[in-house]
MARFIPA-413900 format. One record per residue (C-alpha): x negated, y negated, z negated; residue number from 1; residue in three letters. Coordinates in steps of 0.001 Angstrom, whole numbers, plus 500000, padded with zeros to 6 digits. Each point is the difference from the previous one (the first is absolute). Layout:
N
((X Y Z) NUM 'ala');
...
//
This chain:
473
((500000 500000 500000) 1 'met');
((498534 496649 501075) 2 'thr');
((499831 497267 497361) 3 'asp');
((501162 497208 502318) 4 'trp');
((499736 497375 497276) 5 'phe');
((496275 500628 499536) 6 'gln');
((499320 500563 503699) 7 'gln');
((501503 496614 500884) 8 'ala');
((497763 498293 497459) 9 'leu');
((496936 501905 501197) 10 'arg');
((500720 499094 503636) 11 'leu');
((500381 496325 499108) 12 'ala');
((496665 500128 498193) 13 'asp');
((498336 501705 502986) 14 'leu');
((501324 497254 502288) 15 'trp');
((499632 497085 497590) 16 'lys');
((497722 498186 502460) 17 'glu');
((502340 500583 502959) 18 'glu');
((502311 497129 500826) 19 'ser');
((503565 500282 501212) 20 'leu');
((500937 497637 502822) 21 'his');
((500185 496493 498472) 22 'pro');
((503181 499083 501866) 23 'ala');
((501789 502908 498317) 24 'thr');
((498650 499425 496501) 25 'thr');
((501082 496356 500278) 26 'his');
((503590 501141 500604) 27 'val');
((499875 502541 497161) 28 'ile');
((498556 497454 497580) 29 'asp');
((502346 497155 500950) 30 'gln');
((503347 501796 500229) 31 'phe');
((501064 501965 496910) 32 'lys');
((502741 501959 501756) 33 'val');
((501053 503616 500396) 34 'ser');
((497522 501868 502158) 35 'trp');
((499478 503467 501362) 36 'gly');
((497284 502176 501473) 37 'val');
((500863 502135 503021) 38 'ala');
((498357 503321 499180) 39 'cys');
((500079 503014 502309) 40 'ser');
((497644 502001 497796) 41 'gly');
((497156 499613 502497) 42 'gly');
((496562 498744 498986) 43 'ala');
((500567 496370 501070) 44 'asp');
((503329 499283 498328) 45 'ser');
((499151 502053 496902) 46 'leu');
((496744 498067 499517) 47 'ala');
((501878 496699 500335) 48 'leu');
((502624 501068 497460) 49 'leu');
((497388 501028 497423) 50 'leu');
((497924 496872 500557) 51 'leu');
((502903 497535 499721) 52 'leu');
((501295 501750 496879) 53 'trp');
((496545 499737 498387) 54 'ala');
((499198 496433 501075) 55 'arg');
((503382 498490 499126) 56 'tyr');
((500955 501470 496598) 57 'pro');
((502264 497050 499200) 58 'gln');
((502067 500652 503148) 59 'arg');
((500606 503740 499510) 60 'arg');
((503520 499440 498699) 61 'gly');
((501046 498508 503343) 62 'gln');
((498141 502509 502179) 63 'leu');
((501867 502758 501860) 64 'arg');
((498790 502888 502114) 65 'val');
((501760 500340 503381) 66 'leu');
((499814 503349 501793) 67 'his');
((501781 500714 503290) 68 'phe');
((500649 503561 501184) 69 'asn');
((500682 500175 503723) 70 'his');
((500945 503676 499625) 71 'gly');
((498186 501154 503138) 72 'leu');
((497452 502061 498046) 73 'arg');
((502416 501943 497835) 74 'gly');
((498510 501531 496849) 75 'glu');
((496679 498198 500468) 76 'ala');
((501794 496631 499929) 77 'ala');
((501941 501049 496888) 78 'asp');
((496687 500901 498341) 79 'ala');
((498630 496555 500885) 80 'asp');
((503017 498390 498314) 81 'ala');
((499563 502144 496894) 82 'ala');
((496304 499069 499852) 83 'phe');
((500670 496259 500209) 84 'val');
((502817 500284 497448) 85 'arg');
((497580 501675 497576) 86 'glu');
((497435 497209 500456) 87 'val');
((502631 497296 499471) 88 'ala');
((501445 501608 496876) 89 'gln');
((496530 500597 498539) 90 'ser');
((499271 496282 500409) 91 'leu');
((503357 499016 498510) 92 'gly');
((501289 498515 503268) 93 'leu');
((503403 500141 501640) 94 'lys');
((500179 502334 502996) 95 'phe');
((502255 499323 503016) 96 'asp');
((500506 502744 502599) 97 'leu');
((501404 499346 503471) 98 'gly');
((501122 502487 502657) 99 'his');
((500334 499698 503776) 100 'ala');
((502439 502902 500282) 101 'gly');
((497833 501880 502489) 102 'leu');
((498949 503616 499903) 103 'lys');
((497165 502026 501574) 104 'pro');
((500428 500175 503742) 105 'gly');
((501866 496696 500351) 106 'asp');
((498572 497486 502451) 107 'gln');
((499169 496452 498944) 108 'ala');
((497694 497385 501481) 109 'ser');
((497318 498109 498093) 110 'glu');
((502113 496837 500138) 111 'ser');
((503090 501793 498660) 112 'gln');
((498045 501438 497072) 113 'leu');
((498472 496590 499274) 114 'arg');
((503409 498300 500120) 115 'asp');
((501397 502538 497539) 116 'ala');
((497146 499344 497569) 117 'arg');
((500378 496229 500298) 118 'leu');
((503720 500234 499267) 119 'lys');
((499244 502036 496879) 120 'phe');
((497496 497376 498846) 121 'phe');
((502532 497215 500631) 122 'ser');
((502673 501837 498006) 123 'asp');
((497668 500715 497061) 124 'ala');
((500677 496641 498300) 125 'asn');
((496330 499010 499849) 126 'cys');
((498877 496484 500890) 127 'ala');
((496531 501335 500894) 128 'ile');
((499009 503367 501498) 129 'val');
((496304 500946 500015) 130 'cys');
((498760 502276 502781) 131 'leu');
((496838 502089 500093) 132 'gly');
((498970 499043 503527) 133 'gln');
((496262 499573 500474) 134 'his');
((497342 499066 502562) 135 'ala');
((500434 503164 502064) 136 'asn');
((503718 499223 500333) 137 'asp');
((499030 496569 501330) 138 'val');
((497711 501513 502637) 139 'ala');
((502594 502574 501070) 140 'glu');
((502732 497377 500225) 141 'thr');
((497800 497759 502149) 142 'gln');
((499347 502812 502468) 143 'leu');
((503669 500953 500145) 144 'met');
((501136 496434 500587) 145 'arg');
((497228 499301 502462) 146 'leu');
((501352 502874 502068) 147 'ala');
((503472 498423 499821) 148 'arg');
((498826 496530 501044) 149 'gly');
((500502 498159 496696) 150 'ser');
((498947 496402 499428) 151 'gly');
((498230 498461 497014) 152 'ser');
((502927 500506 497619) 153 'asp');
((500188 503698 500756) 154 'gly');
((496241 500527 499917) 155 'leu');
((499755 498155 496664) 156 'ala');
((502210 502631 498356) 157 'ala');
((500182 501384 497442) 158 'pro');
((499484 496801 498031) 159 'arg');
((499108 499992 496295) 160 'pro');
((503255 498142 499288) 161 'val');
((503072 500283 502204) 162 'ser');
((503785 500036 499879) 163 'gln');
((501637 502231 502648) 164 'pro');
((503345 498170 499860) 165 'ala');
((501439 496915 498330) 166 'arg');
((501725 501884 497166) 167 'asn');
((497519 502853 499636) 168 'ser');
((497394 500319 497236) 169 'pro');
((496541 498523 500526) 170 'val');
((497513 502680 501039) 171 'his');
((496497 499916 498490) 172 'leu');
((497010 502040 501195) 173 'arg');
((497365 499518 497274) 174 'pro');
((497558 502606 501400) 175 'met');
((500190 498799 503599) 176 'leu');
((496245 499486 500299) 177 'glu');
((499000 503252 498269) 178 'trp');
((499033 502967 502172) 179 'ser');
((501806 503334 499813) 180 'arg');
((496646 501636 499258) 181 'glu');
((499332 497784 496962) 182 'ala');
((503448 500726 498564) 183 'ile');
((499664 503755 500415) 184 'val');
((496470 499969 498578) 185 'asp');
((501232 498218 496873) 186 'gly');
((502722 502564 499353) 187 'leu');
((497645 502901 500632) 188 'arg');
((497383 498585 497641) 189 'ala');
((502511 500288 497144) 190 'leu');
((501661 503236 501185) 191 'asp');
((503324 498190 500452) 192 'ile');
((502387 502160 502068) 193 'pro');
((502235 498675 502754) 194 'trp');
((502377 501406 502608) 195 'arg');
((499071 500602 503639) 196 'glu');
((502656 499607 502686) 197 'asp');
((499383 502764 502550) 198 'ala');
((501953 498066 502649) 199 'ser');
((497156 497444 500062) 200 'asn');
((497969 502586 501903) 201 'gln');
((502646 500351 502705) 202 'ser');
((499606 498332 503407) 203 'asn');
((503745 499381 500235) 204 'glu');
((499795 496353 498932) 205 'tyr');
((498035 497225 501699) 206 'phe');
((498320 498835 496778) 207 'arg');
((498750 503521 499293) 208 'asn');
((498480 500263 503469) 209 'arg');
((498223 496668 499448) 210 'ile');
((498794 501096 496559) 211 'arg');
((498817 503460 501005) 212 'leu');
((498509 499350 503441) 213 'ser');
((499674 496368 501087) 214 'val');
((498688 498335 496841) 215 'trp');
((497238 502576 499304) 216 'pro');
((498809 499650 503608) 217 'ala');
((499943 496205 499719) 218 'leu');
((498047 500137 496741) 219 'gln');
((497455 502322 501554) 220 'glu');
((499643 497875 503128) 221 'ala');
((499776 496671 498143) 222 'ser');
((496493 498567 499420) 223 'pro');
((501247 498348 496791) 224 'ser');
((502472 500719 497188) 225 'asp');
((503272 500178 501931) 226 'ala');
((502117 499995 496836) 227 'leu');
((498481 496746 498748) 228 'ser');
((500538 498572 503466) 229 'gly');
((503669 500956 499924) 230 'ala');
((500483 498340 496603) 231 'ile');
((498313 496793 501163) 232 'arg');
((501959 499969 503268) 233 'ala');
((503293 500379 498092) 234 'arg');
((499121 497037 497775) 235 'gln');
((499025 497791 502951) 236 'leu');
((503148 500937 501895) 237 'leu');
((502107 499151 496953) 238 'glu');
((498329 496582 499804) 239 'glu');
((500635 499386 503702) 240 'asp');
((503623 501124 499751) 241 'ala');
((500641 497758 496986) 242 'asp');
((498341 497050 501748) 243 'ala');
((502186 500433 503090) 244 'leu');
((503115 500285 497853) 245 'glu');
((499093 496825 498136) 246 'ser');
((499335 498174 503270) 247 'trp');
((503320 501170 501412) 248 'leu');
((501903 498809 496937) 249 'glu');
((498348 496566 500210) 250 'ser');
((501055 499405 503607) 251 'val');
((503107 502165 500208) 252 'phe');
((501704 500315 496554) 253 'pro');
((502204 503051 499671) 254 'ala');
((502734 498019 498212) 255 'lys');
((500468 497835 503091) 256 'glu');
((500652 502949 502297) 257 'gln');
((503667 500936 499991) 258 'gln');
((501903 501903 502687) 259 'asp');
((497982 498389 502800) 260 'arg');
((496279 500064 500698) 261 'leu');
((498531 496819 501456) 262 'ala');
((496372 499814 501219) 263 'pro');
((499463 496259 499501) 264 'asn');
((497407 500019 497196) 265 'ser');
((498166 503018 501443) 266 'leu');
((498952 498444 503282) 267 'arg');
((496225 499846 500222) 268 'gly');
((499530 502567 497205) 269 'lys');
((498225 503364 500444) 270 'pro');
((501971 502969 501249) 271 'arg');
((499630 501718 496598) 272 'ala');
((502095 497243 498368) 273 'ile');
((502717 500348 502629) 274 'trp');
((500060 503772 499469) 275 'arg');
((500345 499675 496231) 276 'arg');
((502812 497500 500372) 277 'ala');
((501881 502281 502384) 278 'leu');
((499510 503150 497906) 279 'val');
((501042 498209 496800) 280 'arg');
((503177 498689 501631) 281 'trp');
((500862 503380 501530) 282 'leu');
((499552 501642 496591) 283 'ala');
((502222 497427 498297) 284 'arg');
((502687 500535 502643) 285 'met');
((499812 503781 499490) 286 'gly');
((498815 500562 503573) 287 'leu');
((496368 501027 499569) 288 'leu');
((500674 503744 499760) 289 'asp');
((501916 499859 503297) 290 'asn');
((496927 499039 502039) 291 'leu');
((496914 501909 501036) 292 'ser');
((496543 498416 499915) 293 'ala');
((500120 499574 503778) 294 'gly');
((503399 498314 499830) 295 'ala');
((498706 497519 497406) 296 'ile');
((497023 499230 502256) 297 'asp');
((502344 499323 502941) 298 'asp');
((502300 497850 497906) 299 'leu');
((497048 498057 498585) 300 'leu');
((498600 499238 503456) 301 'leu');
((503370 498767 501237) 302 'ser');
((500413 497793 496934) 303 'trp');
((496523 498453 500262) 304 'ile');
((500509 499252 503687) 305 'glu');
((503517 498679 499254) 306 'glu');
((501636 502196 502597) 307 'glu');
((503779 500468 500027) 308 'pro');
((500714 503507 498766) 309 'leu');
((502672 502489 499010) 310 'arg');
((498339 502669 497887) 311 'phe');
((501826 503055 498612) 312 'ser');
((499462 500727 496296) 313 'val');
((502545 502829 499729) 314 'gly');
((503441 500243 498428) 315 'lys');
((501529 497950 502848) 316 'ser');
((497763 497084 499038) 317 'gln');
((497748 497853 502161) 318 'phe');
((497427 497325 499327) 319 'leu');
((500661 497142 502358) 320 'val');
((497658 497053 500667) 321 'ala');
((500326 496883 502129) 322 'asp');
((497243 498335 502033) 323 'asp');
((498802 498172 496859) 324 'lys');
((499236 503201 498120) 325 'gly');
((502888 499757 497516) 326 'leu');
((500914 503579 499059) 327 'ile');
((503287 501054 498426) 328 'his');
((501942 503224 499549) 329 'leu');
((503052 500772 502102) 330 'arg');
((502459 502871 499727) 331 'ile');
((500779 501817 503246) 332 'asp');
((503761 499628 500365) 333 'glu');
((500051 502691 502676) 334 'arg');
((499189 502735 497476) 335 'ala');
((502711 502682 499643) 336 'pro');
((502447 499526 497158) 337 'ser');
((502771 502184 498585) 338 'trp');
((501557 500497 496584) 339 'ser');
((499106 502941 497730) 340 'pro');
((502042 503154 500589) 341 'arg');
((500900 503085 497979) 342 'lys');
((498960 503535 500963) 343 'leu');
((501429 503175 498454) 344 'thr');
((499026 503671 500534) 345 'pro');
((501683 501461 503040) 346 'gly');
((500329 496597 501669) 347 'ala');
((498014 497882 502416) 348 'gly');
((499419 496351 500841) 349 'leu');
((499798 498554 503492) 350 'ala');
((497702 497029 499460) 351 'leu');
((500085 496745 502046) 352 'pro');
((496598 500715 501537) 353 'asp');
((501365 503203 501598) 354 'ala');
((498509 502198 497263) 355 'gly');
((501922 502876 498431) 356 'leu');
((499390 500888 496340) 357 'leu');
((501458 503267 498681) 358 'met');
((500193 501384 496446) 359 'cys');
((500671 503637 499107) 360 'arg');
((499729 501972 496763) 361 'gln');
((498206 503312 500587) 362 'val');
((499119 502997 497850) 363 'glu');
((496312 500611 499433) 364 'leu');
((498476 503432 500484) 365 'asp');
((496379 501173 499906) 366 'ser');
((499597 499648 503758) 367 'gly');
((501236 496398 500178) 368 'leu');
((498030 499118 496875) 369 'asn');
((496835 501335 501623) 370 'ala');
((500622 497948 503159) 371 'gln');
((500560 496829 497961) 372 'ile');
((496841 500495 497937) 373 'arg');
((497997 500758 503141) 374 'ala');
((501076 496668 501511) 375 'gly');
((501595 501554 503073) 376 'glu');
((502553 497207 500427) 377 'phe');
((499276 496602 501555) 378 'ser');
((500640 497128 497568) 379 'glu');
((501032 497910 502997) 380 'ala');
((503077 502197 500553) 381 'glu');
((500972 501894 496848) 382 'cys');
((499337 500425 496298) 383 'val');
((501141 502246 497148) 384 'tyr');
((500684 498411 496602) 385 'leu');
((500754 501663 496664) 386 'asp');
((503775 499572 499582) 387 'ala');
((499914 500462 496219) 388 'asp');
((497360 497318 499492) 389 'arg');
((501827 497501 502201) 390 'ile');
((503280 500429 498148) 391 'gly');
((503412 498993 501188) 392 'ser');
((500659 498626 503469) 393 'cys');
((500744 498026 502139) 394 'pro');
((496643 498741 501145) 395 'leu');
((499503 496444 501257) 396 'thr');
((498479 499255 503397) 397 'val');
((498660 496535 500802) 398 'arg');
((497257 498150 501869) 399 'leu');
((496497 499241 498759) 400 'trp');
((499848 496978 497675) 401 'gln');
((497004 497825 499025) 402 'pro');
((498252 501402 496943) 403 'gly');
((501404 503529 500367) 404 'asp');
((497928 502572 498091) 405 'arg');
((500266 503693 499244) 406 'tyr');
((497843 502874 498783) 407 'arg');
((499014 502240 502941) 408 'pro');
((499632 503745 499473) 409 'leu');
((496727 500711 498157) 410 'gly');
((499306 496326 499226) 411 'ser');
((498972 499011 496442) 412 'pro');
((502063 496818 500224) 413 'gly');
((502280 497915 502182) 414 'ser');
((498932 498439 503292) 415 'arg');
((501387 497318 502300) 416 'lys');
((501934 501310 502969) 417 'leu');
((497977 497508 502034) 418 'gln');
((496773 501802 499056) 419 'asp');
((501504 503424 500697) 420 'cys');
((501158 498873 503457) 421 'phe');
((496507 498691 500724) 422 'thr');
((498376 503257 498882) 423 'asp');
((502313 502014 502259) 424 'arg');
((499515 497549 502912) 425 'lys');
((503744 499417 500359) 426 'ile');
((500503 497034 502383) 427 'pro');
((501540 496842 498590) 428 'glu');
((503025 500125 502273) 429 'arg');
((500811 503529 498837) 430 'glu');
((499575 499115 496320) 431 'arg');
((502793 497445 500239) 432 'lys');
((502468 502629 501200) 433 'arg');
((499189 503025 497840) 434 'leu');
((502648 500952 497425) 435 'pro');
((498915 499838 496344) 436 'val');
((501767 502723 497994) 437 'val');
((500537 499244 496283) 438 'cys');
((501582 501785 497050) 439 'asp');
((502857 498618 497904) 440 'lys');
((497523 497902 497956) 441 'arg');
((498593 498406 503135) 442 'gly');
((496659 501869 499826) 443 'asp');
((498603 500864 503426) 444 'ile');
((500072 503732 500809) 445 'leu');
((498860 500093 503623) 446 'trp');
((499299 497934 503091) 447 'val');
((499624 501960 503271) 448 'pro');
((496316 500258 500843) 449 'gly');
((498867 499761 496371) 450 'leu');
((499573 502568 497252) 451 'leu');
((503012 500572 497732) 452 'pro');
((500088 498571 496498) 453 'cys');
((497981 501837 497324) 454 'glu');
((503009 499856 497654) 455 'asn');
((502035 502089 502459) 456 'ala');
((497328 502687 500515) 457 'arg');
((501421 503538 500302) 458 'ile');
((499393 501731 496670) 459 'gln');
((499168 503740 499797) 460 'pro');
((503263 500722 498178) 461 'glu');
((502179 497991 502428) 462 'ala');
((502938 501895 501519) 463 'lys');
((501266 497390 502460) 464 'ser');
((498706 497027 501944) 465 'ala');
((501257 497024 501933) 466 'leu');
((498927 500368 503622) 467 'trp');
((499747 496643 501780) 468 'leu');
((499433 499765 503739) 469 'thr');
((499465 496921 502157) 470 'tyr');
((500298 499879 503778) 471 'arg');
((499836 497149 502484) 472 'thr');
((501531 500058 503452) 473 'ser');
//
């Protein structure tokens, strides 16, 4: 049995000359608020938890341990949770456990898993959440974002202090400039155990491929310390990004930009200032996620050159600009429109766009169950939903609305329909006409072309299902 109390004190003594990032300690020292440490049980987050507990004895009463179980690793993930719970209880700290609702074999992207974790942190009622990210995470993130074409803001991440959203907790990364090797060496020197996530050795995720193959090759090829270079580059990029943001605010205050975007004060300024102004306005209007990087480049060029334009941003919306570069949002009045309709088992709906939506209740047998689980049916044309989990009918059928979200099959959390359409490469014109099928509470169950809702997944014990089919003439 590990004496976590003594091990935390011993680790703090071993690292007494090692400094945490000053930007993070400033926040901890200045704001006496509830705070948490995100701890997976791995070497990095465990070391941070022990070190913060030892260095801030007067703040232990407000400190909580946050552990999130995605569920993808089954018993191994449960063992991680039990390990972290033991550490927290031994240190006299509150322990919060979150679940993504996934199970081994489910599919989830890196972004979906990250979003699920961030939601857990936001719901944990902590003003500050400390993360065990370190210098190697910085280097890996830079390589990943370089491959995706990020600018200075993206390449400056992760920052020592950040806030993912306006109402989310502040995220601190006190060990951001420590190497993974130094952290592991410290734990090993004191025989402090930690948990290893076997999935980190898999090549399934982009970050793992960077960590296991690309970064070691870069270190070997570099004539100097590549990790120190990555840390310095991140700091310089953060300084540049902050300088550009400050410059933008001085010439183009955000509070003065309402529903229209005028270029007047930007004329003669560098292209980077124009880009930041455009991206900031698109984000405030809720349009940024609708546009690809290439689309933003095209829109930016048209705006700088003050060309008249009509630019689609999805959801029957267009950005329109006159020959003076004044951009505003316009709704496309030609988009299809019809009132929500009811759909009961054994009936069908002839939709205004010439689509036919049918609903039948069918008995499930082993053969049909096997076909459903094998994915033998096209989500563009039909879907099977667990009748017992849906509850009483009728269902409601309507058109896509701005802000629509649902939880796709296998997803750890909800997603925007807009993002799902983009992932499936469903054309904008088709999106406007697809029926959105909802249960009696208004929760989305299925949209043709997309995965069904996780909450309507066919359960092993299910005896009947709702069979929905969609055809267009």
